[in-house]
C-alpha positions in Angstrom: 75.1 -14.9 -64.9 71.3 -14.1 -65.5 69.5 -16.5 -67.2 67.2 -15.0 -70.3 63.5 -13.8 -69.1 61.0 -13.2 -70.9 57.3 -11.8 -70.5 56.8 -8.7 -68.3 59.6 -5.8 -68.4 59.5 -4.7 -64.6 59.6 -7.4 -61.8 58.9 -4.4 -59.3 56.2 -1.5 -59.1 55.6 0.8 -56.4 52.0 1.4 -57.9 52.4 5.0 -57.4 50.5 7.4 -60.1 52.2 9.1 -62.4 55.1 11.0 -61.3 55.5 9.0 -58.2 55.3 5.7 -59.9 58.9 3.8 -60.1 59.1 0.6 -61.6 62.1 -1.3 -62.3 64.2 -4.7 -63.0 65.2 -5.7 -59.0 64.7 -9.6 -59.6 66.5 -11.7 -62.0 67.3 -15.4 -61.7 71.0 -16.4 -62.3 73.3 -19.5 -62.3 77.2 -20.4 -63.0 79.2 -21.9 -65.6 78.1 -25.4 -64.3 74.8 -25.4 -64.0 73.8 -23.4 -67.2 76.1 -26.6 -68.6 73.6 -28.6 -66.8 70.4 -27.1 -67.9 71.4 -25.4 -71.3 67.7 -24.3 -72.4 66.8 -22.8 -68.8 64.6 -20.0 -69.0 62.8 -17.2 -66.7 58.8 -16.1 -67.3 58.3 -13.0 -65.1 55.0 -13.8 -64.3 51.5 -11.3 -63.7 51.7 -9.6 -60.4 48.4 -10.1 -59.2 48.6 -10.0 -55.0 52.3 -8.2 -54.7 54.3 -5.5 -55.5 56.6 -8.0 -57.0 55.8 -10.0 -60.6 56.2 -14.1 -59.6 59.2 -16.0 -61.6 59.0 -19.2 -62.6 62.2 -20.8 -63.9 62.0 -23.5 -66.6 64.6 -25.8 -66.5 64.0 -27.5 -70.1 62.7 -23.8 -71.8 59.8 -25.4 -72.5 56.2 -24.4 -69.9 54.6 -28.0 -70.3 50.7 -27.9 -69.3 50.1 -30.5 -66.5 47.2 -32.5 -65.5 46.6 -30.8 -61.7 46.3 -33.2 -58.5 43.2 -32.7 -57.0 42.9 -30.2 -54.3 40.0 -29.1 -51.7 39.7 -24.7 -52.1 38.8 -24.0 -49.2 36.0 -21.6 -50.6 33.7 -25.0 -51.2 33.2 -24.7 -47.5 31.0 -22.2 -47.9 28.7 -23.8 -50.7 26.1 -26.0 -48.8 26.3 -27.8 -51.5 29.6 -29.3 -51.1 29.2 -31.0 -47.1 25.5 -32.4 -49.0 28.3 -33.7 -51.4 31.0 -35.5 -49.3 28.2 -36.6 -46.7 26.2 -38.4 -49.7 29.5 -40.3 -51.0 30.4 -41.9 -47.7 27.6 -42.6 -46.9 27.3 -44.6 -49.7 27.2 -48.4 -48.8 29.2 -50.4 -51.2 28.3 -54.1 -52.4 31.5 -54.9 -53.1 33.3 -56.5 -50.1 34.8 -53.7 -47.2 38.1 -54.5 -48.4 39.3 -50.7 -50.1 36.1 -48.7 -49.5 38.2 -46.0 -48.3 39.9 -45.3 -50.9 36.9 -46.3 -53.1 34.8 -43.1 -51.1 37.5 -41.0 -51.3 37.6 -41.0 -55.3 34.3 -41.5 -55.8 34.2 -38.2 -53.7 37.3 -36.4 -55.8 35.5 -37.6 -59.0 32.0 -35.8 -57.7 33.3 -32.6 -56.1 35.5 -32.3 -59.5 32.1 -32.7 -61.5 30.9 -30.0 -58.8 33.2 -27.2 -59.0 33.5 -27.6 -63.0 29.6 -26.7 -63.2 29.5 -24.2 -60.2 32.4 -22.4 -60.7 33.8 -23.7 -64.2 32.7 -19.8 -65.7 34.7 -18.2 -63.2 37.5 -19.9 -63.9 37.7 -18.9 -67.5 36.5 -15.0 -66.9 40.0 -15.3 -64.2 42.3 -16.7 -66.6 40.9 -13.7 -69.2 41.3 -11.1 -66.5 44.3 -12.3 -65.4 45.6 -12.1 -69.5 44.5 -8.5 -69.8 46.8 -7.9 -65.9 49.8 -9.4 -67.9 48.8 -6.9 -71.4 49.6 -4.4 -69.1 52.0 -5.3 -66.7 54.3 -6.1 -70.1 53.7 -2.9 -71.9 54.8 0.4 -71.0 52.7 1.5 -68.5 50.6 4.8 -68.7 49.6 6.7 -65.9 46.3 5.7 -66.3 47.3 1.8 -66.3 47.5 2.3 -62.1 43.1 3.1 -61.9 42.9 -0.1 -65.0 45.2 -2.3 -62.9 43.2 -1.5 -60.2 40.3 -2.8 -62.0 40.8 -5.6 -63.4 42.3 -6.9 -59.9 39.3 -6.1 -58.0 37.0 -7.9 -61.4 39.3 -10.9 -60.7 38.2 -11.1 -56.8 34.4 -10.8 -57.7 34.9 -13.5 -61.1 36.3 -16.1 -58.0 32.6 -16.3 -56.3 30.4 -18.5 -56.9 28.0 -18.5 -60.6 24.8 -19.2 -59.2 23.2 -23.0 -59.3 25.1 -26.2 -59.9 24.1 -26.4 -63.8 21.3 -29.3 -64.6 19.5 -28.4 -61.2 
């Protein structure tokens, strides 16, 4: 059985212009009656295709997408910023006045907090901008495709790539 899906109309596009363009729902989420009994509210979300010709499909077993606080993740683009290595070095060379037990974990936690704050200040506006662009891409992909949409999608994807670049100096410096 196919799981009900929401979101985009198509899961694949050849990204050609006008009369050569082909779009279709090639990808689906299937289940068995037994699985449906265990997860009766399951739903599939057709997400935004950014870098692929296939749209990702997210399976929600509870039928609800919850906002989850993300764990800290070091972003590789931070290495390109000179400030990043300075912030890490600053936290790791800082001496603890308490006993040395647990110093590694204290330094790790403080480094995480400092890098998180620095990233929000340096890249925060870009993240909001990127979310707006992804929303625009989703609107185009979810609607009936027009001949000019291929160019529009290409421009939005280029804008998304540009929005991932640093926004300049850290606020307050």
